[in-house]
matplotlib code that plots the C-alpha trace (Angstrom):
import matplotlib.pyplot as plt

x = [25.2, 21.9, 23.2, 23.7, 20.1, 19.0, 21.1, 19.7, 16.2, 16.9, 18.3, 15.3, 12.9, 14.7, 14.2, 10.5, 8.1, 5.8, 8.3, 8.8, 5.0, 4.7, 7.2, 5.5, 2.1, 3.5, 4.9, 1.6, -0.2, 2.1, 1.6, -2.2, -2.0, 0.0, -3.0, -5.5, -3.8, -3.7, -7.5, -8.2, -6.0, -8.0, -7.2, -6.2, -3.7, -2.1, -2.0, 1.3, 2.2, 2.4, -0.4, -2.2, -4.8, -8.1, -9.4, -11.6, -8.7, -6.5, -9.2, -9.7, -6.0, -5.9, -9.0, -7.3, -4.2, -6.3, -8.3, -5.2, -3.4, -6.4, -6.7, -3.0, -2.6, -5.7, -4.0, -0.5, -1.6, -3.0, 0.1, 2.4, 0.2, 0.1, 3.8, 4.3, 1.8, 2.9, 6.6, 6.3, 3.3, 5.3, 8.5, 8.3, 5.8, 7.0, 10.7, 9.7, 7.7, 10.6, 13.2, 15.2, 14.6, 15.7, 19.0, 19.6, 18.6, 21.5, 24.0, 25.4, 22.6, 19.9, 16.3, 15.7, 18.4, 17.1, 13.5, 14.5, 16.9, 14.1, 11.8, 14.3, 14.9, 11.2, 10.6, 13.6, 12.6, 9.1, 10.2, 12.4, 9.6, 7.2, 9.6, 9.9, 6.1, 5.3, 7.8, 6.5, 2.8, 3.8, 5.9, 3.3, 0.6, 2.9, 3.4, -0.4, -1.8, -1.0, 0.5, -1.0, 1.2, 4.9, 8.1, 7.4, 3.9, 5.4, 7.8, 5.0, 2.9, 5.6, 6.2, 2.5, 2.3, 5.2, 4.2, 1.9, 5.0, 6.3, 2.8, 1.8, 5.1, 5.0, 1.5, 2.2, 5.3, 3.4, 0.7, 3.3, 4.4, 0.9, -0.6, 0.4, 1.5, -1.8, -3.9, -1.8, -2.0, -5.8, -6.0, -3.8, -5.8, -9.1, -7.7, -6.5, -9.9, -11.7, -9.6, -10.4, -14.1, -14.0, -12.6, -15.4, -18.0, -16.4, -16.4, -20.1, -20.9, -19.3, -22.0, -24.9, -26.5, -26.1, -28.9, -29.6, -30.3, -27.8, -24.9, -23.8, -23.8, -21.8, -19.2, -18.9, -18.3, -15.8, -14.0, -13.7, -12.2, -9.8, -8.5, -8.1, -6.3, -5.0, -3.7, -6.6, -6.8, -3.1, -3.7, -6.5, -4.2, -1.5, -3.9, -4.9, -1.3, -0.6, -3.7, -2.9, -6.5, -6.1, -4.7, -7.5, -10.4, -11.6, -11.8, -13.4, -15.7, -14.5, -14.7, -12.6, -15.3, -13.0, -14.5, -13.4, -13.9, -11.6, -14.1, -13.0, -9.3, -7.4, -5.9, -2.4, -3.4, -4.5, -1.0, 0.5, -1.9, -0.8, 2.9, 2.2, 0.2, 3.2, 5.6, 3.4, 3.0, 6.7, 7.5, 4.8, 6.3, 9.8, 8.4, 6.3, 9.2, 11.5, 9.1, 8.0, 9.4, 10.4]
y = [15.7, 14.4, 10.8, 11.5, 12.6, 9.4, 7.3, 9.2, 8.5, 4.8, 4.7, 6.6, 4.2, 1.2, 2.7, 3.5, 1.0, 1.4, -0.5, -3.2, -3.5, -3.7, -6.6, -8.5, -8.2, -9.1, -12.3, -13.2, -12.4, -14.5, -17.5, -17.1, -16.6, -19.9, -21.8, -19.7, -20.4, -24.1, -24.1, -22.4, -24.9, -26.9, -30.5, -29.3, -26.8, -29.4, -32.4, -33.4, -32.5, -36.0, -35.6, -33.0, -31.1, -30.3, -26.7, -27.0, -28.2, -25.3, -22.8, -24.2, -23.9, -20.4, -19.4, -20.7, -18.6, -15.5, -15.9, -16.4, -13.4, -11.2, -11.9, -11.7, -8.3, -6.9, -7.1, -6.4, -3.1, -1.9, -2.7, -1.1, 2.0, 2.4, 1.9, 4.7, 7.0, 6.5, 6.7, 10.1, 11.9, 13.7, 14.2, 18.0, 19.0, 16.3, 17.3, 21.0, 20.3, 18.6, 21.1, 18.7, 20.5, 23.9, 22.3, 20.7, 23.5, 25.9, 23.3, 23.5, 21.6, 23.3, 22.8, 21.1, 18.6, 17.9, 17.4, 15.2, 13.2, 12.4, 11.6, 9.3, 7.5, 6.8, 5.7, 3.3, 1.6, 1.3, -0.1, -2.7, -3.8, -3.9, -6.1, -8.6, -8.7, -9.0, -11.9, -13.6, -13.5, -14.8, -17.6, -18.8, -18.7, -20.6, -23.4, -24.0, -23.0, -21.7, -18.2, -16.4, -14.4, -14.6, -12.9, -9.8, -9.4, -9.9, -7.0, -4.8, -5.9, -5.1, -1.6, -0.9, -2.4, -0.3, 2.9, 3.8, 4.3, 7.5, 8.7, 8.5, 9.7, 12.7, 13.5, 12.8, 15.0, 17.8, 17.6, 17.7, 21.1, 22.5, 20.3, 18.9, 15.3, 14.1, 16.1, 15.0, 11.4, 11.6, 13.4, 10.9, 8.0, 9.5, 10.2, 6.7, 5.4, 7.6, 6.1, 2.6, 3.4, 4.7, 1.4, -0.5, 1.7, 1.1, -2.7, -2.6, -0.3, -2.8, -5.4, -3.0, -3.4, -0.4, 2.1, 1.8, 5.2, 4.6, 3.7, 7.1, 8.8, 5.8, 6.1, 9.8, 9.5, 6.7, 8.8, 11.8, 9.6, 8.0, 11.4, 12.5, 9.3, 7.0, 4.3, 1.8, 2.2, 1.4, -1.8, -2.8, -2.2, -4.3, -7.2, -6.9, -7.1, -10.1, -11.9, -11.1, -10.0, -9.1, -12.6, -14.5, -12.3, -14.9, -17.6, -15.4, -12.4, -8.8, -8.4, -11.5, -13.5, -15.8, -15.4, -11.8, -8.6, -5.8, -3.4, -0.8, -1.4, 1.9, 2.8, 3.8, 7.4, 7.1, 5.7, 8.8, 10.9, 9.0, 9.6, 13.3, 13.5, 12.1, 14.5, 17.5, 16.6, 16.2, 19.5, 21.3, 19.8, 21.1, 24.6, 24.6, 23.5, 26.1, 28.9, 27.8, 29.6, 27.5]
z = [5.0, 3.7, 4.1, 7.8, 8.1, 6.3, 8.7, 11.7, 10.5, 10.2, 13.8, 15.0, 13.4, 14.9, 18.3, 17.7, 19.2, 16.2, 14.1, 16.7, 17.1, 13.3, 13.1, 15.9, 14.4, 11.0, 12.4, 14.0, 10.8, 8.7, 11.0, 10.8, 7.0, 6.7, 8.2, 6.3, 3.0, 3.8, 4.5, 1.2, -0.7, -3.2, -4.2, -7.6, -6.2, -3.9, -6.3, -8.0, -11.5, -12.9, -15.4, -17.5, -15.6, -17.1, -17.3, -14.2, -12.1, -13.3, -12.6, -9.1, -8.4, -9.8, -7.7, -4.5, -5.2, -5.9, -2.7, -0.6, -2.2, -1.8, 1.9, 2.4, 0.7, 2.2, 5.6, 4.1, 2.5, 5.8, 7.7, 5.1, 5.0, 8.8, 9.1, 6.5, 8.3, 11.9, 11.2, 9.5, 10.8, 13.5, 11.4, 11.7, 14.4, 16.8, 16.6, 16.8, 20.0, 21.7, 20.6, 18.5, 15.3, 16.7, 17.7, 14.3, 11.9, 12.9, 11.7, 8.2, 6.5, 4.4, 5.3, 1.9, 2.6, 6.1, 4.8, 1.8, 4.0, 6.5, 3.6, 2.1, 5.4, 6.0, 2.4, 2.2, 5.5, 4.2, 0.8, 2.5, 4.9, 1.9, -0.1, 2.9, 3.4, -0.3, -0.7, 2.4, 1.2, -2.2, -0.7, 1.7, -1.0, -3.4, -0.8, -0.6, -3.9, -7.4, -7.4, -10.3, -12.7, -13.6, -12.3, -14.4, -12.9, -9.5, -10.0, -11.2, -8.3, -5.8, -7.3, -7.0, -3.5, -2.3, -4.1, -1.2, 1.0, -0.8, -1.3, 2.4, 3.7, 1.4, 2.5, 6.2, 6.3, 4.5, 7.1, 9.9, 8.8, 9.6, 12.3, 15.6, 15.8, 17.2, 14.7, 11.7, 12.8, 13.0, 9.7, 7.9, 9.3, 8.2, 4.7, 4.4, 5.7, 3.1, 0.3, 1.6, 1.8, -1.7, -2.8, -1.1, -2.7, -6.1, -5.5, -4.5, -7.5, -9.9, -9.0, -9.7, -13.1, -15.4, -15.4, -11.7, -10.0, -7.2, -9.6, -10.7, -7.2, -5.9, -8.7, -8.2, -4.5, -5.1, -7.7, -5.3, -2.6, -5.1, -6.1, -2.5, -1.5, -4.2, -1.9, -2.2, -6.0, -6.2, -4.2, -6.6, -9.6, -7.8, -7.4, -11.1, -12.2, -9.9, -11.2, -14.8, -15.3, -18.9, -19.7, -18.0, -19.0, -21.5, -18.8, -16.1, -16.3, -16.4, -12.6, -11.9, -10.2, -8.3, -4.8, -4.9, -7.0, -7.8, -9.0, -11.6, -12.3, -12.3, -15.7, -16.6, -16.6, -13.0, -12.1, -13.6, -11.5, -8.4, -9.2, -9.8, -6.6, -4.7, -6.3, -5.7, -2.0, -1.6, -3.3, -1.3, 1.9, 1.1, 0.3, 3.5, 5.7, 4.2, 4.9, 8.4, 11.5, 14.5]

ax = plt.figure().add_subplot(projection="3d")
ax.plot(x, y, z, "-o")
ax.set_aspect("equal")
plt.show()
């Protein structure tokens, strides 16, 4: 029965204009990104492989790829996040308001199955879209510059890139158990914005010399936002994996000064926190949905 709920969710998302709008905007972005990546291409990145390249040339090619991927995934992370948010923010409250939920719940399907089925449907669509977008950004960058990393780092990068989908869907569906569709949409957007702001503060703080009075408050605020919304921190770790920061740290400084900065790179412990955060939000949503009266 849960598979039926998943299929119903897929069909619903295909009918939603938010998915159609996302695909249209993605096509426009990829076209613009094609020309942007071409403009960032260095002579070293576009030259043939007939001879050995010196270190400066290789660094220029690497830098061009890093800049292209940073810009590409900056937009891609936003699109993937908003697809996850606006596909699931009304999963419970929206269907309760229209009466659809009251018609479905008396059927022989438990509330837990219905909730997890909807969650699975939203997440699988988001993961598929994320895979397409991730591959497209890497492919376009590879046509114009050197794509940093190797296939193993690409897999790790995709898993981190797509990990925001179950996180945001879990949080969005939990919020829909307590708030109206409009209220939950505003709340989720503000939470995601807070996480993004925390990431910007972290990047700014990484450029402040140690000992400055403003450094500690900025790091504290950025840390609080990162705990409330891990999405931006996961994106920074994804870029660090793609750029193989640990492998090139001897060539570049610790902040990856390649025309961009990643700030403080989240640790493995933080990744475990983000996974636990997602699991807790999902479990809390199932419990809240089972206890709610409609």
